[in-house]
C-alpha positions as CSV (number, residue, x, y, z in Angstrom):
1,X,-29.2,7.9,-55.7
2,X,-26.1,10.1,-55.5
3,X,-27.9,12.6,-53.3
4,X,-28.7,9.8,-50.7
5,X,-25.1,8.7,-50.7
6,X,-23.9,12.3,-50.2
7,X,-26.4,12.8,-47.3
8,X,-25.3,9.6,-45.7
9,X,-21.7,10.6,-46.0
10,X,-22.5,14.0,-44.5
11,X,-24.3,12.4,-41.6
12,X,-21.5,10.0,-41.0
13,X,-18.9,12.7,-41.1
14,X,-21.1,14.7,-38.6
15,X,-21.3,11.8,-36.2
16,X,-17.5,11.2,-36.4
17,X,-16.9,14.9,-35.6
18,X,-19.3,14.8,-32.6
19,X,-17.8,11.6,-31.2
20,X,-14.2,13.0,-31.6
21,X,-15.3,16.3,-29.9
22,X,-16.8,14.4,-27.0
23,X,-13.7,12.3,-26.7
24,X,-11.5,15.4,-26.7
25,X,-13.7,17.0,-24.1
26,X,-13.4,13.9,-21.9
27,X,-9.6,13.9,-22.2
28,X,-9.6,17.7,-21.2
29,X,-11.5,16.9,-18.0
30,X,-8.8,14.5,-16.7
31,X,-5.8,15.8,-14.8
32,X,-2.4,14.3,-13.9
33,X,-1.5,14.0,-10.3
34,X,2.1,13.2,-9.7
35,X,2.8,11.8,-6.2
36,X,6.3,11.8,-4.8
37,X,6.8,10.1,-1.5
38,X,10.0,10.5,0.6
39,X,11.2,8.4,3.5
40,X,11.1,5.0,1.7
41,X,14.6,4.8,0.2
42,X,15.6,1.6,2.0
43,X,12.1,0.1,2.1
44,X,10.6,-2.8,0.2
45,X,7.1,-3.9,-0.5
46,X,4.2,-1.6,-1.3
47,X,2.6,1.7,-0.4
48,X,-1.1,2.3,-0.8
49,X,-2.5,5.7,-1.9
50,X,-6.2,6.4,-1.2
51,X,-7.8,9.3,-3.0
52,X,-10.8,11.0,-1.4
53,X,-13.1,13.7,-2.9
54,X,-15.2,14.9,0.0
55,X,-15.2,15.7,3.7
56,X,-17.9,13.0,4.3
57,X,-15.7,10.2,2.9
58,X,-12.3,11.4,4.2
59,X,-10.3,8.5,5.7
60,X,-13.2,6.1,5.2
61,X,-13.4,3.0,3.1
62,X,-15.4,5.1,0.5
63,X,-12.6,6.4,-1.7
64,X,-12.4,7.5,-5.3
65,X,-9.2,5.4,-5.9
66,X,-7.0,3.0,-4.0
67,X,-3.7,2.6,-5.8
68,X,-1.1,0.0,-4.8
69,X,2.4,1.1,-5.7
70,X,5.4,-1.4,-5.7
71,X,8.3,0.6,-4.0
72,X,11.1,-1.1,-6.1
73,X,9.3,-0.4,-9.4
74,X,8.6,3.3,-8.5
75,X,11.8,4.2,-6.7
76,X,13.6,7.1,-8.3
77,X,16.6,8.1,-6.2
78,X,15.3,8.9,-2.8
79,X,11.7,9.2,-3.9
80,X,8.9,6.8,-4.8
81,X,7.1,8.4,-7.7
82,X,3.8,7.6,-9.3
83,X,1.2,9.3,-11.5
84,X,-2.6,9.2,-11.1
85,X,-5.1,10.2,-13.7
86,X,-8.2,11.7,-12.1
87,X,-11.1,13.9,-13.3
88,X,-10.6,17.5,-12.5
89,X,-11.7,18.5,-9.0
90,X,-10.8,18.7,-5.3
91,X,-9.0,15.7,-3.7
92,X,-7.1,14.6,-0.6
93,X,-4.7,11.7,-0.3
94,X,-3.7,9.3,2.4
95,X,-0.8,7.0,2.0
96,X,0.5,4.2,4.1
97,X,3.6,2.0,3.9
98,X,2.5,-1.7,4.3
99,X,5.3,-2.9,6.4
100,X,3.8,-6.4,7.1
101,X,2.6,-6.9,3.5
102,X,-1.1,-7.6,4.3
103,X,-2.6,-4.7,2.3
104,X,-4.2,-3.3,5.4
105,X,-3.2,-0.3,7.6
106,X,-2.5,-1.5,11.1
107,X,-3.8,0.6,13.9
108,X,-3.6,0.6,17.7
109,X,-6.6,0.2,20.1
110,X,-7.5,3.9,19.7
111,X,-7.2,3.9,15.9
112,X,-3.8,5.5,15.6
113,X,-1.7,4.1,12.7
114,X,1.0,1.6,13.6
115,X,2.5,1.8,10.1
116,X,4.1,4.8,8.5
117,X,1.7,7.3,6.8
118,X,1.5,10.5,4.9
119,X,-1.3,12.8,3.9
120,X,-1.6,15.3,1.1
121,X,-0.2,18.8,1.9
122,X,1.7,16.9,4.6
123,X,-1.3,17.6,6.9
124,X,-0.7,16.7,10.5
125,X,-2.9,15.4,13.2
126,X,-4.0,17.8,16.0
127,X,-5.9,16.0,18.7
128,X,-7.3,13.4,16.2
129,X,-7.0,12.8,12.5
130,X,-6.2,15.8,10.2
131,X,-9.2,17.4,8.7
132,X,-10.1,17.1,5.0
133,X,-9.7,20.9,4.7
134,X,-6.1,20.6,5.7
135,X,-5.3,17.9,3.1
136,X,-7.5,19.0,0.2
137,X,-6.0,20.3,-3.1
138,X,-7.4,21.2,-6.5
139,X,-6.5,19.2,-9.6
140,X,-6.8,21.2,-12.8
141,X,-5.8,20.7,-16.4
142,X,-2.1,21.3,-15.6
143,X,-0.3,18.4,-13.9
144,X,0.4,19.0,-10.2
145,X,2.8,17.4,-7.7
146,X,2.0,16.3,-4.2
147,X,5.3,15.8,-2.4
148,X,4.7,13.7,0.7
149,X,7.0,12.8,3.6
150,X,6.0,9.4,5.1
151,X,6.5,9.0,8.8
152,X,5.7,6.6,11.6
153,X,3.6,8.2,14.3
């Protein structure tokens, strides 16, 4: 009887060890992306941060994450700051200031933004939208900062 209990206790300890190891591995595979946006000191309302992980989805509705950030809650001096937890990998960001409060980026008849925007690496448009390769960055185990300057086009 005692041997069965000892075996059961060993199996239980092994399972707990395996589960805690898997949990620790999952935590290690998540990185912290700190986003700092300048140009919104006197603004109110929200900014939206879209996170993309591939060239094929870049600037489409197929994003990894779409984060709404309340400017008043995130304002720190002249910067709007927020943190995103993401799996380790390559990403690009697009940000827009929702001036009219409808949650949608307004564009003109040829698709150019009518509301202020920013892109990771402060990528700029050259005869069309910036390329994913200009905006992409790698998120590793160490926290990184993307400092973006939001502007109207």
